[in-house]
Phi, psi and omega in degrees: 000143186260065183249135179247138185242142174287161183278347177285166181279350181286164180278073176256035179299130176264133184240151174277170180300316182302317178297321181292319181299317178294317182300314189267350183059054174236159183273175182291328178290319175298314177304310181303315185293318177300317181292318181294320177288351181086007182292321176247103175303134184249145176235144180243149173223091186072231178271349182285141177250141179225156179225140177281123182309315183296324177289326176294313180295325182286323178295327177288314179300316181298314182298317179295325183281343184274341184275000000 
């Protein structure tokens, strides 16, 4: 698995697009849509895109509570 972890004890695990799609069981179009709308904040390292696991899980929790 291509997961990079921050040195702090908080859950700042960085996930790739593919890992987020697997975690949430969503397709690439849905992932693109959520990223484009700003629902999933994205971080870049060169051409690679990463997402903080804590922010992804928080975005899903917020979305569930709004419905």
